[in-house]
SELUM-14863 format. One record per residue (C-alpha): residue in three letters; residue number from 1; x, y, z. Coordinates in steps of 0.1 Angstrom, whole numbers, plus 5000, padded with zeros to 4 digits. Example, Ala and Ser with C-alpha at 12.3 -4.5 7.8 and 13.67 -1.06 7.14 Angstrom:
<nodes>
> Ala,1,5123,4955,5078 .
> Ser,2,5137,4989,5071 .
</nodes>
This chain:
<nodes>
> Unk,1,5107,3145,8167 .
> Unk,2,5133,3123,8151 .
> Unk,3,5150,3098,8174 .
> Unk,4,5187,3093,8172 .
> Unk,5,5198,3058,8165 .
> Unk,6,5224,3047,8191 .
> Unk,7,5252,3024,8181 .
> Unk,8,5267,3001,8206 .
> Unk,9,5305,3004,8203 .
> Unk,10,5309,2969,8218 .
> Unk,11,5288,2952,8191 .
> Unk,12,5306,2937,8161 .
> Unk,13,5287,2933,8128 .
> Unk,14,5299,2906,8104 .
> Unk,15,5307,2916,8068 .
> Unk,16,5292,2895,8040 .
> Unk,17,5327,2882,8030 .
> Unk,18,5334,2871,8065 .
> Unk,19,5302,2852,8065 .
> Unk,20,5312,2834,8033 .
> Unk,21,5345,2825,8049 .
> Unk,22,5329,2811,8080 .
> Unk,23,5297,2797,8067 .
> Unk,24,5303,2790,8030 .
> Unk,25,5284,2802,7999 .
> Unk,26,5254,2824,8000 .
> Unk,27,5222,2804,8008 .
> Unk,28,5237,2781,8033 .
> Unk,29,5216,2778,8065 .
> Unk,30,5244,2779,8090 .
> Unk,31,5236,2804,8117 .
> Unk,32,5265,2828,8109 .
> Unk,33,5257,2827,8072 .
> Unk,34,5221,2835,8079 .
> Unk,35,5231,2864,8102 .
> Unk,36,5254,2879,8076 .
> Unk,37,5229,2876,8048 .
> Unk,38,5203,2893,8069 .
> Unk,39,5226,2922,8079 .
> Unk,40,5235,2929,8043 .
> Unk,41,5200,2928,8030 .
> Unk,42,5183,2960,8020 .
> Unk,43,5148,2947,8028 .
> Unk,44,5130,2961,8059 .
> Unk,45,5115,2943,8088 .
> Unk,46,5077,2943,8093 .
> Unk,47,5079,2959,8127 .
> Unk,48,5115,2956,8138 .
> Unk,49,5108,2929,8163 .
> Unk,50,5131,2899,8162 .
> Unk,51,5123,2866,8178 .
> Unk,52,5152,2851,8198 .
> Unk,53,5160,2815,8202 .
> Unk,54,5167,2802,8237 .
> Unk,55,5194,2777,8228 .
> Unk,56,5229,2789,8220 .
> Unk,57,5245,2778,8188 .
> Unk,58,5277,2757,8186 .
> Unk,59,5295,2785,8168 .
> Unk,60,5292,2808,8198 .
> Unk,61,5263,2831,8187 .
> Unk,62,5244,2831,8220 .
> Unk,63,5213,2849,8208 .
> Unk,64,5204,2841,8172 .
> Unk,65,5175,2859,8156 .
> Unk,66,5147,2846,8135 .
> Unk,67,5137,2864,8103 .
> Unk,68,5100,2873,8103 .
> Unk,69,5099,2896,8073 .
> Unk,70,5072,2877,8056 .
> Unk,71,5047,2886,8082 .
> Unk,72,5020,2912,8073 .
> Unk,73,5025,2945,8091 .
> Unk,74,4999,2948,8118 .
> Unk,75,4974,2977,8119 .
> Unk,76,4984,3003,8145 .
> Unk,77,4957,3022,8163 .
> Unk,78,4970,3057,8172 .
> Unk,79,4968,3069,8208 .
> Unk,80,4938,3090,8218 .
> Unk,81,4942,3115,8246 .
> Unk,82,4915,3121,8271 .
> Unk,83,4894,3152,8267 .
> Unk,84,4909,3170,8296 .
> Unk,85,4944,3163,8285 .
> Unk,86,4936,3175,8249 .
> Unk,87,4922,3207,8264 .
> Unk,88,4954,3213,8284 .
> Unk,89,4976,3206,8255 .
> Unk,90,4957,3230,8233 .
> Unk,91,4959,3256,8260 .
> Unk,92,4996,3250,8264 .
> Unk,93,5001,3254,8226 .
> Unk,94,4981,3287,8226 .
> Unk,95,5001,3298,8257 .
> Unk,96,5034,3293,8239 .
> Unk,97,5022,3310,8208 .
> Unk,98,5010,3341,8227 .
> Unk,99,5042,3343,8247 .
> Unk,100,5068,3339,8219 .
> Unk,101,5072,3377,8215 .
> Unk,102,5075,3383,8253 .
> Unk,103,5095,3354,8266 .
> Unk,104,5128,3340,8254 .
> Unk,105,5131,3307,8237 .
> Unk,106,5149,3291,8266 .
> Unk,107,5120,3298,8289 .
> Unk,108,5095,3282,8265 .
> Unk,109,5118,3253,8254 .
> Unk,110,5104,3229,8281 .
> Unk,111,5068,3235,8271 .
> Unk,112,5077,3232,8234 .
> Unk,113,5094,3198,8240 .
> Unk,114,5063,3186,8259 .
> Unk,115,5041,3196,8229 .
> Unk,116,5064,3180,8204 .
> Unk,117,5066,3147,8224 .
> Unk,118,5029,3147,8230 .
> Unk,119,5022,3151,8193 .
> Unk,120,5048,3124,8184 .
> Unk,121,5034,3100,8209 .
> Unk,122,4998,3106,8198 .
> Unk,123,5006,3094,8162 .
> Unk,124,5020,3061,8175 .
> Unk,125,5003,3030,8189 .
> Unk,126,4978,3034,8217 .
> Unk,127,4976,2997,8223 .
> Unk,128,5011,2995,8237 .
> Unk,129,5028,3008,8268 .
> Unk,130,5065,3015,8268 .
> Unk,131,5081,3008,8301 .
> Unk,132,5118,3013,8308 .
> Unk,133,5138,2994,8335 .
> Unk,134,5163,3017,8350 .
> Unk,135,5188,3013,8378 .
> Unk,136,5223,3017,8391 .
> Unk,137,5253,2994,8384 .
> Unk,138,5248,2960,8400 .
> Unk,139,5211,2965,8409 .
> Unk,140,5201,2935,8388 .
> Unk,141,5178,2953,8363 .
> Unk,142,5190,2932,8334 .
> Unk,143,5184,2901,8354 .
> Unk,144,5148,2914,8361 .
> Unk,145,5144,2922,8324 .
> Unk,146,5153,2886,8315 .
> Unk,147,5130,2872,8342 .
> Unk,148,5100,2891,8330 .
> Unk,149,5107,2881,8294 .
> Unk,150,5112,2844,8304 .
> Unk,151,5143,2842,8283 .
> Unk,152,5179,2855,8286 .
> Unk,153,5179,2886,8264 .
> Unk,154,5200,2912,8281 .
> Unk,155,5235,2902,8291 .
> Unk,156,5242,2899,8328 .
> Unk,157,5275,2895,8346 .
> Unk,158,5300,2909,8370 .
> Unk,159,5316,2931,8343 .
> Unk,160,5306,2968,8347 .
> Unk,161,5289,2983,8328 .
> Unk,162,5272,2952,8314 .
> Unk,163,5244,2968,8294 .
> Unk,164,5260,2991,8269 .
> Unk,165,5229,3001,8248 .
> Unk,166,5191,3000,8253 .
> Unk,167,5174,2967,8244 .
> Unk,168,5137,2964,8236 .
> Unk,169,5114,2935,8241 .
> Unk,170,5078,2936,8229 .
> Unk,171,5050,2912,8239 .
> Unk,172,5029,2920,8208 .
> Unk,173,5032,2933,8172 .
> Unk,174,5027,2969,8161 .
> Unk,175,5052,2986,8184 .
> Unk,176,5079,2993,8157 .
> Unk,177,5071,3030,8157 .
> Unk,178,5074,3033,8194 .
> Unk,179,5108,3015,8195 .
> Unk,180,5121,3035,8165 .
> Unk,181,5112,3067,8184 .
> Unk,182,5135,3055,8212 .
> Unk,183,5163,3051,8186 .
> Unk,184,5168,3014,8193 .
> Unk,185,5181,2996,8162 .
> Unk,186,5165,2964,8149 .
> Unk,187,5194,2943,8161 .
> Unk,188,5185,2952,8197 .
> Unk,189,5148,2943,8195 .
> Unk,190,5136,2911,8210 .
> Unk,191,5105,2889,8217 .
> Unk,192,5098,2872,8250 .
> Unk,193,5095,2835,8254 .
> Unk,194,5060,2823,8244 .
> Unk,195,5040,2812,8274 .
> Unk,196,5021,2785,8255 .
> Unk,197,4990,2790,8277 .
> Unk,198,4971,2815,8256 .
> Unk,199,4975,2852,8254 .
> Unk,200,5002,2867,8277 .
> Unk,201,4990,2889,8305 .
> Unk,202,5017,2914,8295 .
> Unk,203,5003,2918,8259 .
> Unk,204,5009,2954,8248 .
> Unk,205,5040,2958,8269 .
> Unk,206,5072,2971,8254 .
> Unk,207,5100,2967,8279 .
> Unk,208,5132,2986,8276 .
> Unk,209,5164,2976,8294 .
> Unk,210,5185,3007,8299 .
> Unk,211,5222,3011,8306 .
> Unk,212,5232,3020,8342 .
> Unk,213,5223,3055,8351 .
> Unk,214,5255,3058,8371 .
> Unk,215,5277,3043,8345 .
> Unk,216,5312,3057,8340 .
> Unk,217,5305,3059,8303 .
> Unk,218,5290,3093,8294 .
> Unk,219,5272,3078,8264 .
> Unk,220,5254,3053,8286 .
> Unk,221,5240,3081,8309 .
> Unk,222,5229,3100,8278 .
> Unk,223,5209,3070,8266 .
> Unk,224,5192,3068,8300 .
> Unk,225,5183,3105,8302 .
> Unk,226,5171,3106,8266 .
> Unk,227,5149,3075,8268 .
> Unk,228,5135,3084,8302 .
> Unk,229,5120,3114,8286 .
> Unk,230,5102,3093,8259 .
> Unk,231,5088,3062,8276 .
> Unk,232,5054,3059,8291 .
> Unk,233,5065,3045,8325 .
> Unk,234,5096,3035,8344 .
> Unk,235,5105,3006,8367 .
> Unk,236,5133,3018,8390 .
> Unk,237,5154,2988,8403 .
> Unk,238,5173,2994,8435 .
> Unk,239,5193,2970,8456 .
> Unk,240,5198,2969,8494 .
> Unk,241,5232,2987,8491 .
> Unk,242,5223,3016,8468 .
> Unk,243,5186,3022,8474 .
> Unk,244,5195,3055,8493 .
> Unk,245,5220,3067,8467 .
> Unk,246,5219,3105,8465 .
> Unk,247,5224,3105,8427 .
> Unk,248,5193,3084,8422 .
> Unk,249,5171,3105,8444 .
> Unk,250,5184,3140,8436 .
> Unk,251,5189,3135,8398 .
> Unk,252,5160,3113,8389 .
> Unk,253,5134,3104,8415 .
> Unk,254,5129,3139,8430 .
> Unk,255,5126,3157,8397 .
> Unk,256,5102,3130,8385 .
> Unk,257,5079,3132,8415 .
> Unk,258,5050,3143,8393 .
> Unk,259,5053,3110,8374 .
> Unk,260,5045,3090,8405 .
> Unk,261,5016,3073,8388 .
> Unk,262,5037,3059,8360 .
> Unk,263,5066,3047,8382 .
> Unk,264,5074,3014,8399 .
> Unk,265,5102,3012,8425 .
> Unk,266,5114,2976,8429 .
> Unk,267,5137,2966,8457 .
> Unk,268,5157,2937,8441 .
> Unk,269,5180,2911,8457 .
> Unk,270,5160,2906,8488 .
> Unk,271,5173,2871,8489 .
> Unk,272,5205,2887,8503 .
> Unk,273,5187,2901,8533 .
> Unk,274,5181,2879,8563 .
> Unk,275,5149,2877,8584 .
> Unk,276,5129,2909,8586 .
> Unk,277,5157,2931,8571 .
> Unk,278,5138,2932,8538 .
> Unk,279,5108,2948,8554 .
> Unk,280,5130,2973,8572 .
> Unk,281,5148,2983,8541 .
> Unk,282,5115,2985,8522 .
> Unk,283,5100,3008,8549 .
> Unk,284,5131,3030,8547 .
> Unk,285,5128,3031,8509 .
> Unk,286,5092,3043,8513 .
> Unk,287,5103,3070,8537 .
> Unk,288,5129,3083,8512 .
> Unk,289,5104,3083,8484 .
> Unk,290,5080,3103,8506 .
> Unk,291,5108,3128,8513 .
> Unk,292,5113,3131,8475 .
> Unk,293,5077,3141,8472 .
> Unk,294,5067,3109,8454 .
> Unk,295,5031,3098,8462 .
> Unk,296,5030,3061,8471 .
> Unk,297,5002,3040,8457 .
> Unk,298,4990,3026,8490 .
> Unk,299,4955,3018,8502 .
> Unk,300,4941,3021,8467 .
> Unk,301,4954,3056,8461 .
> Unk,302,4971,3065,8429 .
> Unk,303,5009,3067,8431 .
> Unk,304,5041,3048,8428 .
> Unk,305,5040,3010,8433 .
> Unk,306,5068,2999,8456 .
> Unk,307,5076,2962,8457 .
> Unk,308,5103,2939,8470 .
> Unk,309,5115,2908,8450 .
> Unk,310,5144,2887,8439 .
> Unk,311,5149,2884,8402 .
> Unk,312,5174,2856,8409 .
> Unk,313,5151,2833,8430 .
> Unk,314,5118,2846,8415 .
> Unk,315,5104,2856,8449 .
> Unk,316,5079,2884,8445 .
> Unk,317,5083,2883,8407 .
> Unk,318,5047,2872,8402 .
> Unk,319,5034,2902,8422 .
> Unk,320,5053,2925,8399 .
> Unk,321,5041,2907,8368 .
> Unk,322,5005,2909,8380 .
> Unk,323,5008,2947,8388 .
> Unk,324,5025,2953,8355 .
> Unk,325,4999,2934,8336 .
> Unk,326,4971,2954,8351 .
> Unk,327,4990,2986,8345 .
> Unk,328,4995,2978,8308 .
> Unk,329,4959,2965,8303 .
> Unk,330,4945,2999,8315 .
> Unk,331,4963,3016,8287 .
> Unk,332,4963,3049,8306 .
> Unk,333,5000,3053,8311 .
> Unk,334,5006,3075,8280 .
> Unk,335,4979,3099,8291 .
> Unk,336,4992,3100,8327 .
> Unk,337,5028,3105,8315 .
> Unk,338,5019,3134,8292 .
> Unk,339,4997,3149,8318 .
> Unk,340,5026,3148,8343 .
> Unk,341,5049,3164,8317 .
> Unk,342,5024,3192,8313 .
> Unk,343,5022,3196,8351 .
> Unk,344,5060,3199,8352 .
> Unk,345,5061,3224,8323 .
> Unk,346,5034,3245,8340 .
> Unk,347,5052,3244,8373 .
> Unk,348,5084,3257,8356 .
> Unk,349,5064,3285,8339 .
> Unk,350,5048,3296,8371 .
> Unk,351,5072,3324,8378 .
> Unk,352,5066,3340,8344 .
> Unk,353,5028,3338,8344 .
> Unk,354,5014,3337,8380 .
> Unk,355,5010,3366,8404 .
> Unk,356,4994,3369,8438 .
> Unk,357,4984,3405,8433 .
> Unk,358,4957,3422,8414 .
> Unk,359,4972,3437,8382 .
> Unk,360,4962,3464,8358 .
> Unk,361,4957,3502,8358 .
> Unk,362,4930,3516,8381 .
> Unk,363,4908,3545,8371 .
> Unk,364,4926,3566,8397 .
> Unk,365,4960,3559,8381 .
> Unk,366,4946,3569,8347 .
> Unk,367,4932,3601,8360 .
> Unk,368,4964,3610,8378 .
> Unk,369,4983,3604,8346 .
> Unk,370,4960,3627,8326 .
> Unk,371,4963,3653,8353 .
> Unk,372,5001,3652,8352 .
> Unk,373,5000,3657,8314 .
> Unk,374,4976,3685,8318 .
> Unk,375,5000,3702,8343 .
> Unk,376,5028,3696,8319 .
> Unk,377,5011,3715,8291 .
> Unk,378,4999,3742,8315 .
> Unk,379,4961,3735,8312 .
> Unk,380,4953,3754,8345 .
> Unk,381,4974,3784,8335 .
> Unk,382,4958,3784,8301 .
> Unk,383,4924,3785,8316 .
> Unk,384,4933,3813,8339 .
> Unk,385,4948,3832,8309 .
> Unk,386,4916,3827,8290 .
> Unk,387,4896,3840,8319 .
> Unk,388,4918,3871,8321 .
> Unk,389,4915,3876,8284 .
> Unk,390,4877,3875,8286 .
> Unk,391,4877,3900,8314 .
> Unk,392,4901,3923,8296 .
> Unk,393,4880,3922,8265 .
> Unk,394,4849,3930,8286 .
> Unk,395,4866,3959,8302 .
> Unk,396,4877,3973,8269 .
> Unk,397,4843,3970,8254 .
> Unk,398,4824,3984,8284 .
> Unk,399,4849,4008,8299 .
> Unk,400,4849,4046,8296 .
> Unk,401,4865,4060,8265 .
> Unk,402,4892,4077,8286 .
> Unk,403,4902,4045,8304 .
> Unk,404,4900,4025,8271 .
> Unk,405,4924,4051,8255 .
> Unk,406,4948,4047,8284 .
> Unk,407,4947,4009,8282 .
> Unk,408,4952,4010,8244 .
> Unk,409,4983,4030,8249 .
> Unk,410,4996,4005,8275 .
> Unk,411,4987,3974,8254 .
> Unk,412,5002,3985,8221 .
> Unk,413,5033,3963,8226 .
> Unk,414,5014,3933,8241 .
> Unk,415,5001,3902,8221 .
> Unk,416,4967,3902,8205 .
> Unk,417,4939,3898,8230 .
> Unk,418,4931,3861,8238 .
> Unk,419,4964,3846,8225 .
> Unk,420,4986,3825,8248 .
> Unk,421,5023,3834,8250 .
> Unk,422,5045,3809,8231 .
> Unk,423,5064,3786,8254 .
> Unk,424,5098,3790,8238 .
> Unk,425,5118,3795,8269 .
> Unk,426,5143,3767,8274 .
> Unk,427,5136,3763,8311 .
> Unk,428,5099,3760,8306 .
> Unk,429,5104,3734,8278 .
> Unk,430,5128,3714,8300 .
> Unk,431,5104,3715,8329 .
> Unk,432,5075,3704,8308 .
> Unk,433,5095,3675,8293 .
> Unk,434,5106,3664,8328 .
> Unk,435,5070,3664,8340 .
> Unk,436,5059,3642,8310 .
> Unk,437,5087,3618,8316 .
> Unk,438,5079,3615,8353 .
> Unk,439,5042,3610,8345 .
> Unk,440,5051,3581,8321 .
> Unk,441,5074,3565,8346 .
> Unk,442,5048,3567,8373 .
> Unk,443,5020,3551,8352 .
> Unk,444,5044,3524,8339 .
> Unk,445,5054,3515,8375 .
> Unk,446,5018,3513,8386 .
> Unk,447,5008,3492,8356 .
> Unk,448,5036,3468,8360 .
> Unk,449,5033,3464,8398 .
> Unk,450,5027,3428,8407 .
> Unk,451,5033,3414,8372 .
> Unk,452,5059,3387,8366 .
> Unk,453,5092,3401,8355 .
> Unk,454,5089,3395,8317 .
> Unk,455,5054,3410,8315 .
> Unk,456,5064,3439,8338 .
> Unk,457,5093,3446,8315 .
> Unk,458,5070,3445,8284 .
> Unk,459,5046,3470,8300 .
> Unk,460,5074,3494,8308 .
> Unk,461,5089,3491,8273 .
> Unk,462,5055,3498,8258 .
> Unk,463,5052,3529,8280 .
> Unk,464,5087,3541,8270 .
> Unk,465,5080,3536,8233 .
> Unk,466,5048,3556,8236 .
> Unk,467,5065,3584,8254 .
> Unk,468,5089,3591,8225 .
> Unk,469,5078,3623,8209 .
> Unk,470,5050,3628,8235 .
> Unk,471,5062,3663,8247 .
> Unk,472,5064,3676,8211 .
> Unk,473,5029,3662,8204 .
> Unk,474,5015,3678,8235 .
> Unk,475,5030,3712,8225 .
> Unk,476,5014,3709,8191 .
> Unk,477,4980,3700,8207 .
> Unk,478,4984,3730,8230 .
> Unk,479,4988,3753,8201 .
> Unk,480,4957,3739,8184 .
> Unk,481,4934,3732,8214 .
> Unk,482,4944,3762,8236 .
> Unk,483,4926,3796,8238 .
> Unk,484,4916,3806,8202 .
> Unk,485,4930,3837,8187 .
> Unk,486,4911,3869,8184 .
> Unk,487,4885,3883,8207 .
> Unk,488,4866,3860,8231 .
> Unk,489,4828,3856,8224 .
> Unk,490,4806,3883,8239 .
> Unk,491,4773,3878,8259 .
> Unk,492,4741,3892,8247 .
> Unk,493,4740,3921,8272 .
> Unk,494,4773,3936,8259 .
> Unk,495,4756,3958,8232 .
> Unk,496,4733,3973,8258 .
> Unk,497,4762,3980,8281 .
> Unk,498,4782,3995,8253 .
> Unk,499,4752,4017,8242 .
> Unk,500,4747,4028,8278 .
> Unk,501,4784,4037,8281 .
> Unk,502,4781,4056,8249 .
> Unk,503,4752,4076,8263 .
> Unk,504,4772,4084,8294 .
> Unk,505,4799,4097,8272 .
> Unk,506,4775,4117,8251 .
> Unk,507,4760,4133,8283 .
> Unk,508,4795,4143,8293 .
> Unk,509,4800,4159,8259 .
> Unk,510,4766,4177,8260 .
> Unk,511,4772,4190,8295 .
> Unk,512,4806,4202,8286 .
> Unk,513,4795,4218,8253 .
> Unk,514,4766,4235,8271 .
> Unk,515,4789,4250,8297 .
> Unk,516,4813,4261,8270 .
> Unk,517,4785,4279,8252 .
> Unk,518,4774,4296,8284 .
> Unk,519,4810,4307,8290 .
> Unk,520,4814,4323,8256 .
> Unk,521,4780,4339,8259 .
> Unk,522,4762,4320,8232 .
> Unk,523,4736,4307,8257 .
> Unk,524,4721,4321,8288 .
> Unk,525,4738,4312,8320 .
> Unk,526,4723,4281,8336 .
> Unk,527,4748,4259,8354 .
> Unk,528,4725,4233,8369 .
> Unk,529,4715,4214,8339 .
> Unk,530,4749,4211,8321 .
> Unk,531,4766,4202,8354 .
> Unk,532,4740,4176,8361 .
> Unk,533,4745,4161,8327 .
> Unk,534,4783,4160,8331 .
> Unk,535,4780,4145,8366 .
> Unk,536,4757,4118,8353 .
> Unk,537,4781,4110,8325 .
> Unk,538,4812,4111,8346 .
> Unk,539,4798,4090,8374 .
> Unk,540,4776,4067,8352 .
> Unk,541,4805,4056,8330 .
> Unk,542,4827,4041,8357 .
> Unk,543,4796,4027,8374 .
> Unk,544,4785,4009,8342 .
> Unk,545,4821,3997,8338 .
> Unk,546,4821,3982,8373 .
> Unk,547,4787,3966,8368 .
> Unk,548,4799,3950,8336 .
> Unk,549,4830,3938,8352 .
> Unk,550,4810,3921,8380 .
> Unk,551,4786,3906,8355 .
> Unk,552,4815,3894,8333 .
> Unk,553,4831,3873,8361 .
> Unk,554,4807,3843,8356 .
> Unk,555,4810,3841,8318 .
> Unk,556,4848,3847,8320 .
> Unk,557,4851,3819,8346 .
> Unk,558,4832,3795,8323 .
> Unk,559,4852,3806,8293 .
> Unk,560,4884,3798,8312 .
> Unk,561,4872,3765,8324 .
> Unk,562,4861,3755,8289 .
> Unk,563,4896,3764,8276 .
> Unk,564,4912,3744,8304 .
> Unk,565,4888,3714,8297 .
> Unk,566,4897,3714,8260 .
> Unk,567,4934,3714,8267 .
> Unk,568,4931,3687,8294 .
> Unk,569,4910,3665,8271 .
> Unk,570,4935,3670,8243 .
> Unk,571,4965,3661,8266 .
> Unk,572,4946,3631,8280 .
> Unk,573,4937,3619,8245 .
> Unk,574,4973,3622,8233 .
> Unk,575,4986,3604,8264 .
> Unk,576,4959,3577,8261 .
> Unk,577,4967,3570,8225 .
> Unk,578,5005,3570,8229 .
> Unk,579,5010,3555,8264 .
> Unk,580,4978,3541,8281 .
> Unk,581,4965,3522,8251 .
> Unk,582,4998,3503,8244 .
> Unk,583,5001,3496,8282 .
> Unk,584,4965,3483,8282 .
> Unk,585,4972,3461,8252 .
> Unk,586,5002,3445,8271 .
> Unk,587,4980,3440,8302 .
> Unk,588,4953,3425,8280 .
> Unk,589,4978,3401,8265 .
> Unk,590,4990,3391,8300 .
> Unk,591,4954,3384,8310 .
> Unk,592,4949,3362,8279 .
> Unk,593,4980,3342,8287 .
> Unk,594,4971,3340,8323 .
> Unk,595,4937,3325,8314 .
> Unk,596,4955,3300,8291 .
> Unk,597,4979,3292,8319 .
> Unk,598,4949,3286,8342 .
> Unk,599,4936,3261,8316 .
> Unk,600,4971,3244,8315 .
> Unk,601,4973,3239,8352 .
> Unk,602,4936,3228,8353 .
> Unk,603,4922,3257,8373 .
> Unk,604,4903,3274,8344 .
> Unk,605,4910,3308,8359 .
</nodes>
């Protein structure tokens, strides 16, 4: 992420010709001439840090700078995140990648910024801790900044706002990348006053003096908001008059409650409070912070450090310097800051990932969907029609010739045995389409129940896309998987029944022919035998037909059930391929992002 370099509109940069006018020819060592030569130079600084002299020059330049371009650039050790934080960042990156097609960019923007800033911070120094001093107008933050540095760096005074642009002060080399990331130009980078008693306890600290967060200048507030999102820690400076300011608590402290471990809250100007008033104000400040949801680092617990001091008199300053030195030496602030950023990003994403209900499609919902599609294509009616066709074919094969002749005469205009009537009626097609649409809506509602809004919408859209063309596909499957054309298959006993029925018919013909011969005198009269033959044929034919009909009920029922089963399976397969599988894919994607979200929040679920 490229930081924006902020220009201070109140600063005035001397031109080279002005320097010659005031300081003479190039190469003179007068302070103004040196400053102009440095400003016009195209060479770069080793790390952007500029040592500042304490004494003011006679020409009015209060804070001259010392050129240290000849120094060798220090080796910077990149920041190394903890294993748990690396795992959470990786999970957040996968979560964003899996969600891009389902969530809008605005929803994922916060998580994307966290990943960008974490990646940018990891490439920079891990030996430094960037701490910003923030506060309201007149809180004395610039005075505290100067007191910690041991030298007047940031301008103080009664004019408001006093600090117009962020100023950086680093206690060691190698912090140039961190300061450049904040967009602080080289002319606003300083060094503290050397202590002279060995290595400074604040070594590794990069302190940033911010403009007033309640400044009337909009640009100043933008500086504060931008840099607060990039630093590793914050020292909030409050005074006895504005420590309960609603703007401070509602705009900054309350939203940053997750960053409690990388925040200091300092009550400044306690020298203005008489007696025990300082303790009373400090207790009230702790109460307000507790109401903001900020954990206080008391009794050895992690949280915000709350101190009272006077930057003017130095009272309590040593305690802050000691706490700050220990904080910087631990080098854990960048990890804790990024971890808190991940916590905030995860909390903001909670509504689009988390659910308190069990989600997914139950087996019962799947079966009901298949049954609705089967009803839409008329699977039950098709099975019953197949059963009737089987029985009708059995009756025609095993019935008496006279009855078969009569039925043939009746069935001349009917469809071929075994065929289903075509569903061409407009009302039947409309009813079937409505049933399919209702089945899709029902299964989509059940699948999306309990899901967060974006994923529920994705599930419903997948179901709707799959339902397009589903009625036509079901009609085509019905034509292919329905009752086959032609005669139904016959059982093995049918030839015997047909032969027996033929014998009964032959007996009728023989008895009738015998009687006819006796009537015309060709044969001797004998009514008993021919009548008996005719009675056997006449009674036996219908009896055989009835017996075959009873025996055919079982096979006909099985034949109808098989036709219904084929149609149901075809309809279920079509519905599964077009609707259930896309819906299941969306549910699976949600489960994947839910698992990644669990890793982000640290639950692992």
